[in-house]
C-alpha positions in Angstrom: 0.0 0.0 0.0 1.5 3.3 -1.1 0.8 5.5 1.9 3.8 7.6 2.7 2.7 11.2 2.4 2.5 12.8 5.8 1.4 15.9 7.6 3.3 17.1 10.7 1.1 15.0 13.0 0.3 11.7 11.3 0.8 9.7 8.2 -1.6 7.5 6.2 0.4 4.5 7.2 -0.1 5.4 10.9 -3.8 5.8 10.4 -4.0 2.4 8.8 -2.2 0.9 11.8 -4.7 2.6 14.2 -7.6 1.4 12.1 -6.3 -2.2 12.4 -6.5 -1.9 16.2 -9.8 0.1 16.3 -12.5 -1.2 18.5 -14.7 2.0 18.7 -17.7 0.0 17.4 -18.6 -3.7 17.4 -18.0 -4.2 13.6 -14.4 -5.3 14.2 -15.6 -8.4 15.9 -17.0 -10.1 12.9 -14.5 -9.1 10.2 -11.4 -10.7 8.7 -9.4 -7.5 7.8 -9.8 -3.8 8.3 -10.1 -1.8 5.0 -8.3 1.5 5.7 -8.0 2.7 2.1 -5.7 2.3 -0.9 -4.0 4.2 -3.6 -1.8 7.3 -4.3 -1.3 9.6 -1.3 -0.7 12.4 -3.8 -4.0 11.7 -5.6 -5.8 14.5 -7.3 -9.0 12.5 -7.1 -10.3 10.7 -4.0 -13.2 8.2 -4.2 -15.3 7.6 -1.1 -17.6 4.6 -0.9 -19.8 3.3 1.8 -18.5 0.2 3.5 -16.4 -2.9 2.7 -18.1 -6.0 1.3 -17.0 -9.6 1.4 -14.1 -9.4 -1.0 -12.8 -6.2 0.6 -13.0 -7.8 4.0 -11.0 -10.8 2.7 -8.3 -8.7 1.1 -8.3 -5.5 3.1 -8.5 -3.5 -0.1 -11.5 -1.3 -1.0 -13.5 -2.0 -4.1 -11.8 -5.2 -5.1 -15.0 -7.2 -5.8 -17.6 -6.8 -8.6 -18.1 -3.1 -7.8 -14.4 -2.6 -7.9 -14.1 -4.2 -11.3 -16.7 -1.8 -12.6 -14.9 1.1 -10.9 -11.7 0.1 -12.8 -13.6 0.0 -16.1 -15.1 3.5 -15.3 -11.6 4.8 -14.6 -10.3 3.3 -17.8 -13.1 5.1 -19.6 -11.6 8.4 -18.7 -7.9 7.2 -19.0 -7.2 7.2 -15.2 -5.5 4.3 -13.6 -6.5 3.1 -10.1 -2.9 3.6 -8.9 -3.3 7.3 -9.5 -6.4 7.8 -7.3 -7.1 7.1 -3.6 -10.1 5.0 -2.6 -11.6 4.7 0.8 -15.0 3.9 2.5 -17.0 5.7 5.1 -16.6 2.6 7.3 -13.4 0.7 7.7 -14.9 -2.7 8.7 -17.5 -4.7 6.9 -21.0 -4.6 8.3 -22.8 -7.9 8.8 -24.4 -9.3 5.6 -23.3 -6.1 3.8 -26.1 -4.1 5.5 -26.1 -0.3 5.3 -23.8 1.7 7.6 -25.6 2.8 10.8 -25.3 6.5 12.0 -23.4 5.5 15.2 -20.9 3.6 13.1 -20.4 6.4 10.7 -19.9 8.8 13.6 -17.2 6.9 15.4 -15.4 6.1 12.1 -15.4 9.6 10.7 -12.1 10.5 12.4 -10.1 8.2 10.2 -11.6 9.5 7.0 -11.3 13.1 8.1 -7.6 12.6 8.7 -7.1 10.9 5.4 -8.8 13.7 3.5 -6.7 16.3 5.4 -3.5 14.4 4.4 -4.3 13.8 0.8 -6.1 17.1 0.1 -7.5 15.9 -3.2 -8.5 18.3 -5.9 -11.8 16.4 -6.3 -13.7 14.1 -4.0 -16.1 11.7 -5.7 -18.7 10.2 -3.4 -20.0 6.8 -4.4 -23.5 6.2 -3.0 -25.7 8.2 -0.7 -24.0 7.6 2.6 -20.7 9.1 1.6 -22.6 11.9 -0.2 -24.4 12.7 3.1 -21.0 13.4 4.8 -20.7 16.6 2.7 -24.3 17.2 1.4 -26.8 15.8 4.0 -29.8 17.6 2.7 -29.9 16.5 -0.9 -31.1 13.4 -2.9 -28.5 11.6 -5.0 -31.0 11.2 -7.8 -31.2 15.0 -8.1 -27.5 15.9 -7.8 -25.5 13.1 -9.2 -22.7 14.2 -11.5 -23.0 17.8 -10.3 -19.8 19.3 -8.8 -20.0 21.6 -5.8 -17.5 23.5 -3.6 -17.7 22.2 -0.1 -16.1 23.8 2.9 -15.0 20.9 5.1 -12.8 21.2 8.2 -11.4 24.6 7.1 -10.6 23.5 3.6 -12.5 23.9 0.3 -13.0 20.8 -1.8 -14.8 20.1 -5.1 -17.2 17.2 -4.3 -19.0 15.3 -7.0 -21.7 12.9 -5.8 -22.3 9.8 -7.9 -24.2 6.5 -7.7 -22.5 3.6 -6.1 -21.1 1.1 -8.7 -23.1 -1.7 -7.0 -26.3 0.2 -7.9 -25.1 0.4 -11.5 -24.6 -3.4 -11.6 -28.2 -3.9 -10.5 -29.9 -1.3 -12.8 -29.2 -0.5 -16.4 -30.4 3.1 -16.1 -28.0 3.8 -13.3 -25.2 2.3 -15.3 -25.9 4.8 -18.1 -25.9 7.7 -15.6 -22.7 6.6 -13.8 -20.8 6.3 -17.1 -22.0 9.8 -18.1 -21.0 11.2 -14.7 -17.5 9.7 -14.8 -16.8 11.3 -18.1 -17.2 14.7 -16.5 -14.3 14.1 -14.1 -11.5 15.2 -16.6 -13.4 18.4 -17.2 -13.6 19.1 -13.5 -9.9 18.3 -13.1 -9.1 20.7 -15.9 -11.2 23.4 -14.2 -8.9 23.1 -11.2 -5.9 24.2 -13.1 -7.3 27.3 -14.8 -9.3 30.4 -13.7 -13.0 29.6 -13.2 -15.4 31.4 -15.5 -18.4 30.1 -13.6 -19.3 29.6 -9.9 -19.5 26.3 -8.1 -21.9 25.8 -5.3 -20.5 26.8 -1.9 -21.7 24.2 0.5 -20.9 24.2 4.2 -22.1 21.7 6.9 -23.3 24.7 8.9 -24.2 27.1 6.0 -25.6 25.5 2.9 -26.5 27.7 -0.1 -27.3 25.3 -3.0 -26.7 26.5 -6.6 -25.8 24.4 -9.7 -22.5 24.5 -11.4 -22.7 27.1 -14.2 -21.0 24.8 -16.7 -23.1 21.7 -16.2 
């Protein structure tokens, strides 16, 4: 796991070691491996999913099952390699029977993800599924905002966040597959927008002060 980038206080590797010992919620009891995150610590794009599944629990790597195979294909669609991004989940241990994350679990696990975001400081955060979207945009519906980039003020930093459907949903529904492919193809445009002066305004969203507007160039 390539996790060597550091801040003054902690590194991604140290976070992974802490996650391996974490007992803040009962999930650790029924799992095989923690799944702290994987990828490039200098990534410009960070993908945040919901929780590890069976294959992730077995290998300790996020998105390595069927959803991960689709994610790789979606990345290839826009000429981005998995090794160039960083992939994490809201939860670091697999919930029983792949059930949805519970609010208490998300709350106790958020410290790890917050620290990872602070270290990596990606240009773009892509949330995969509604639970990771709620971390930044708790008052919206994914069906209404998927593929729409917004500025989000988070822990004193401003990030471009793009909510998207979870790959697992795309595997179940053909209409979602079409939408997630369309949304992924916008990522290069958003990356390009980070490197030149913006001619339009992104939404400025804050967890305590939310003013929803659409991206002017969507």
